[in-house]
C-alpha positions in Angstrom: 122.4 81.9 119.2 123.6 78.4 120.1 120.7 78.0 122.4 117.8 80.1 121.0 114.7 78.1 119.9 112.5 80.8 118.3 113.0 84.3 117.0 110.1 86.7 116.3 110.9 89.6 113.9 108.5 92.5 114.2 108.5 96.1 113.1 109.6 98.6 112.0 110.0 96.6 108.9 112.3 93.6 109.6 112.9 92.7 105.9 114.6 96.1 105.5 116.8 95.8 108.6 120.5 95.0 108.3 120.5 93.4 111.7 117.8 90.9 110.6 120.0 89.5 107.8 123.0 89.5 110.1 121.2 87.2 112.4 120.1 84.9 109.6 123.7 84.8 108.3 125.0 83.9 111.8 122.3 81.2 112.2 123.3 79.8 108.8 127.0 79.8 109.8 126.2 77.8 112.9 123.9 75.4 111.0 121.0 76.4 113.3 118.3 75.7 110.7 116.1 74.2 113.4 115.4 77.7 114.9 111.8 78.7 114.4 111.5 82.1 112.6 108.3 84.2 112.9 107.6 87.4 111.1 105.3 90.3 111.0 106.0 92.2 107.8 104.3 94.6 105.3 105.7 92.4 102.6 106.6 95.3 100.3 110.3 94.6 100.1 111.9 91.2 100.4 115.5 92.0 99.5 118.2 94.1 101.1 121.0 94.9 98.7 122.0 91.4 97.4 120.3 89.4 100.2 116.9 87.9 99.2 115.1 86.7 102.3 113.5 83.8 100.4 116.9 82.3 99.9 117.3 82.1 103.6 113.8 80.9 104.4 114.0 77.9 102.2 116.8 76.5 104.4 114.9 76.7 107.7 112.6 74.0 109.0 110.0 76.3 110.4 109.2 79.8 109.1 105.9 81.7 109.7 105.2 84.9 107.9 102.2 87.2 108.8 101.8 89.8 106.1 100.0 93.1 107.1 97.9 93.4 104.0 94.5 95.1 104.4 93.1 95.1 100.9 93.8 94.5 97.3 94.9 96.8 94.6 94.2 100.6 94.9 92.4 100.0 98.1 95.5 98.4 99.7 97.6 101.2 98.3 95.3 103.9 99.8 94.9 102.4 103.2 98.6 101.7 103.7 100.2 104.6 101.8 103.4 103.7 100.0 102.2 100.2 99.1 102.9 99.0 95.6 100.3 96.3 95.0 101.9 94.9 91.9 105.1 94.4 93.8 103.2 92.6 96.7 101.8 90.1 94.2 105.2 89.6 92.5 106.7 89.0 95.9 104.1 86.3 96.7 104.6 84.6 93.4 108.4 84.6 93.8 108.0 83.3 97.4 105.9 80.4 96.1 108.6 79.5 93.6 111.5 79.6 96.0 110.1 78.6 99.4 106.5 77.3 99.0 106.5 75.5 102.3 106.8 78.6 104.4 103.7 79.2 106.5 102.4 82.4 104.9 99.2 84.1 106.1 97.5 87.5 105.7 97.1 89.6 108.9 94.8 92.5 108.0 93.6 95.2 110.3 89.9 95.4 109.9 88.6 99.0 109.8 85.7 100.8 108.3 87.8 101.4 105.2 88.3 97.7 104.2 85.3 96.2 106.0 83.1 95.5 102.9 86.1 94.5 100.7 87.9 92.1 103.0 85.9 89.0 102.1 86.5 89.7 98.4 90.3 90.0 99.1 90.3 86.8 101.1 88.4 84.8 98.4 90.5 86.2 95.6 93.8 85.2 97.1 92.5 81.8 97.9 91.3 81.4 94.3 94.7 82.4 92.9 96.4 79.9 95.1 98.3 82.6 97.1 96.9 81.4 100.4 94.6 78.7 101.8 91.2 79.6 103.2 92.6 79.3 106.8 95.5 81.6 106.1 93.8 84.9 107.3 94.2 86.4 110.8 91.8 89.3 111.3 92.9 92.0 113.7 89.9 94.2 114.6 91.0 97.8 114.8 90.3 99.3 118.2 92.1 102.7 118.1 91.6 105.3 116.7 88.0 104.8 117.4 86.8 106.9 114.5 88.2 104.2 112.1 86.4 101.3 113.8 83.8 99.2 112.0 81.2 100.1 114.7 81.0 103.7 113.4 78.8 102.3 110.5 75.1 103.2 110.5 72.7 100.4 111.2 71.9 99.8 107.5 75.5 99.5 106.5 76.1 97.2 109.4 73.4 94.9 108.1 75.1 94.9 104.7 78.4 93.9 106.3 76.8 91.3 108.4 75.1 89.7 105.4 78.3 89.7 103.5 80.3 88.1 106.3 77.6 85.4 106.9 77.7 84.5 103.3 81.5 84.5 103.3 81.4 82.3 106.4 79.3 79.7 104.6 82.1 79.3 102.0 84.8 79.5 104.6 83.8 77.2 107.4 84.3 73.8 105.5 87.7 75.0 104.3 89.1 76.5 107.5 90.8 73.6 109.4 92.4 76.0 111.9 89.2 77.9 112.5 91.4 81.1 112.6 89.8 83.0 109.7 86.3 81.8 110.8 86.7 83.2 114.3 88.0 86.4 112.9 84.9 87.1 110.8 82.5 85.9 113.6 84.2 88.2 116.1 84.0 91.1 113.7 80.2 90.7 113.5 79.9 90.6 117.3 82.2 93.6 117.7 80.4 95.6 115.1 76.9 94.9 116.4 77.7 95.4 120.1 78.2 99.2 120.0 76.9 102.2 118.2 79.7 104.7 117.4 78.0 106.5 114.5 78.6 109.8 116.4 82.2 109.5 115.3 81.4 109.6 111.6 82.0 113.3 111.3 85.5 112.9 112.8 86.2 110.1 110.4 85.2 112.2 107.4 87.2 115.2 108.7 90.3 113.1 109.0 89.9 111.6 105.6 89.3 114.9 103.9 92.5 116.3 105.5 94.5 113.3 104.3 93.0 113.5 100.9 93.9 117.1 100.6 97.5 116.4 101.6 97.8 113.5 99.2 95.7 115.0 96.4 93.4 112.1 96.2 89.8 111.1 97.1 88.7 108.2 99.3 85.4 107.8 97.5 87.3 107.4 94.2 89.1 104.4 95.7 86.5 103.1 98.2 83.2 104.1 96.7 81.1 102.0 99.0 81.8 104.4 101.9 79.5 106.9 100.3 76.8 105.0 102.2 78.3 106.5 105.4 77.7 110.1 104.3 
């Protein structure tokens, strides 16, 4: 730890790991606040016992946090089961109070389930001051293939394409890093390059099985997917 320059904390969920806080405690003891900290987190829990991670982050010169958030509200709770969306928003508000200078960005996984909603989520969090327009890093889901955006029928793909192009008109002038812009541009290319509509029955079978176990209905939460029936 006397020589380390950068530490990347990934999953499981680092903000719930005792070892993570032990490392931060030791860096603090040694005065190594110059160490760059990078995180991938689901951002559901930001405290372990009496240790609040924001109280550590405010002391370090460079902290980057990528939050694996796919959608807002009930959609986000459905896609990543166990998510408490109200808690996510409270965490972000508290983070802005305690350590506003930390580099925070959303790192959603783009699937057929959040494809139409993602621009709305992005815009809403920018409008609320939770992120800047550039603070979105789109990860296009590759596997399992039956959740990919290229399973959409041609008509639904056109709806998605039009929505992404409209979103890009708003985004491009604001995206200094070009990170979010490239993500949506890549999503259009990926979606239009292949036709995997043959996997739609497998998608619906999987979702019906999950809904039965969880006693819920995907179309109650994500009604736009009825267009894929």
